[in-house]
Structures are given as C-alpha cells and as structure tokens.
C-alpha positions as CSV (number, residue, x, y, z in Angstrom):
1,X,-4.7,-1.2,6.5
2,X,-2.1,-3.7,7.5
3,X,-0.6,-4.4,10.9
4,X,3.1,-3.8,11.4
5,X,5.6,-4.1,14.3
6,X,8.1,-1.3,14.6
7,X,11.2,-1.9,16.8
8,X,13.2,1.2,17.5
9,X,16.6,1.3,19.3
10,X,17.2,4.6,21.1
11,X,20.4,5.8,22.9
12,X,20.4,5.3,26.7
13,X,20.8,9.0,27.5
14,X,17.5,10.2,28.8
15,X,17.4,13.5,26.8
16,X,18.2,11.7,23.5
17,X,15.7,9.0,24.3
18,X,12.9,11.5,25.0
19,X,13.7,13.6,22.0
20,X,13.8,10.5,19.7
21,X,10.6,9.1,21.1
22,X,8.7,12.3,20.7
23,X,10.0,12.6,17.1
24,X,8.9,9.0,16.3
25,X,5.5,9.6,17.7
26,X,5.1,12.9,15.8
27,X,6.2,11.3,12.5
28,X,3.8,8.4,13.0
29,X,1.0,10.9,13.8
30,X,1.9,13.0,10.8
31,X,1.5,10.0,8.5
32,X,-1.8,9.0,10.0
33,X,-0.6,5.8,11.4
34,X,-2.7,4.2,14.2
35,X,-0.6,3.1,17.2
36,X,-2.3,0.0,18.6
37,X,0.2,-0.8,21.4
38,X,3.5,0.4,22.7
39,X,5.8,-1.8,24.7
40,X,9.0,-0.5,26.2
41,X,11.2,-3.6,26.5
42,X,14.0,-1.7,28.4
43,X,17.7,-1.4,28.2
44,X,19.7,-4.2,26.6
45,X,23.2,-5.0,25.4
46,X,23.7,-4.6,21.7
47,X,25.1,-7.5,19.6
48,X,27.6,-5.1,18.2
49,X,28.6,-1.5,18.8
50,X,26.5,1.2,17.2
51,X,27.9,4.7,17.2
52,X,30.3,3.6,20.0
53,X,27.5,2.4,22.2
54,X,27.2,-1.1,23.7
55,X,23.8,-0.7,25.4
56,X,20.6,0.9,24.2
57,X,16.9,1.2,24.9
58,X,14.4,-0.8,22.9
59,X,10.8,0.2,22.2
60,X,8.3,-2.0,20.3
61,X,5.3,-0.4,18.6
62,X,2.3,-2.3,17.1
63,X,0.9,-0.2,14.2
64,X,-1.9,-0.2,11.6
65,X,-0.9,1.6,8.4
66,X,-1.0,1.6,4.7
67,X,2.1,0.2,3.0
68,X,2.7,3.6,1.3
69,X,2.9,5.2,4.7
70,X,5.5,2.7,5.9
71,X,7.8,3.5,3.0
72,X,7.4,7.3,3.7
73,X,8.2,6.7,7.3
74,X,11.3,4.7,6.3
75,X,12.6,7.8,4.5
76,X,11.9,10.1,7.5
77,X,13.4,7.8,10.0
78,X,16.7,7.6,8.1
79,X,17.2,11.3,8.8
80,X,16.5,11.1,12.5
81,X,19.8,11.2,14.4
82,X,18.2,10.1,17.7
83,X,17.5,6.6,16.4
84,X,20.3,4.1,16.4
85,X,18.3,1.5,14.4
86,X,14.7,0.7,13.5
87,X,12.9,-2.2,11.8
88,X,9.4,-2.5,10.3
89,X,7.9,-6.0,10.2
90,X,4.6,-6.9,8.7
91,X,2.3,-9.0,10.9
92,X,0.5,-11.8,9.0
93,X,-3.1,-12.0,9.8
C-alpha cells in the first residue's frame, strides 16, 4: 500500500459540505482505503471561480491505498456533484 494525500474542495453551504463529506468518506470506505489523518484547513478564497463560487472549504486527507483503488476512486469522484475539485498526490517514502 502506498500513501497519498487527497485534497477536496467543497462548497461553503453547510448542507452541501456535509453531504459531500459523507459521500467521500463512504466512497473511501467502500474501496477499503485506510484514512490515516483528516485535516480541515477551513474556508479559503479560490484562485478562480468554480461554479460561480469565489470561496470554498478545503479538507486534506492522508490515505493508505493501492494504486488501483485510487483510479477507481477518481472515476467515482468525477460523478459527485458536491465536490468542486479534488486532487490525489502520492507521498514519496
């Protein structure tokens, strides 16, 4: 298993944030991904508008997963309307 960082950008609206966060956690659990650490970095200004939003809520997850699981999660996250953006980054050991 390799370590990854997953940065997710959620909308500021509390109901959309909670729904998106629950979906992300459920998707990670369904793929058997181990969540090592969760860091809510808070609300920030976006560099450019995304879906007519200028601010969003950032959450950083540290994960342990197989590379095949990451590609499967990528396909699932593309269909999630409650995520503005997400990015998987592999952590070098």
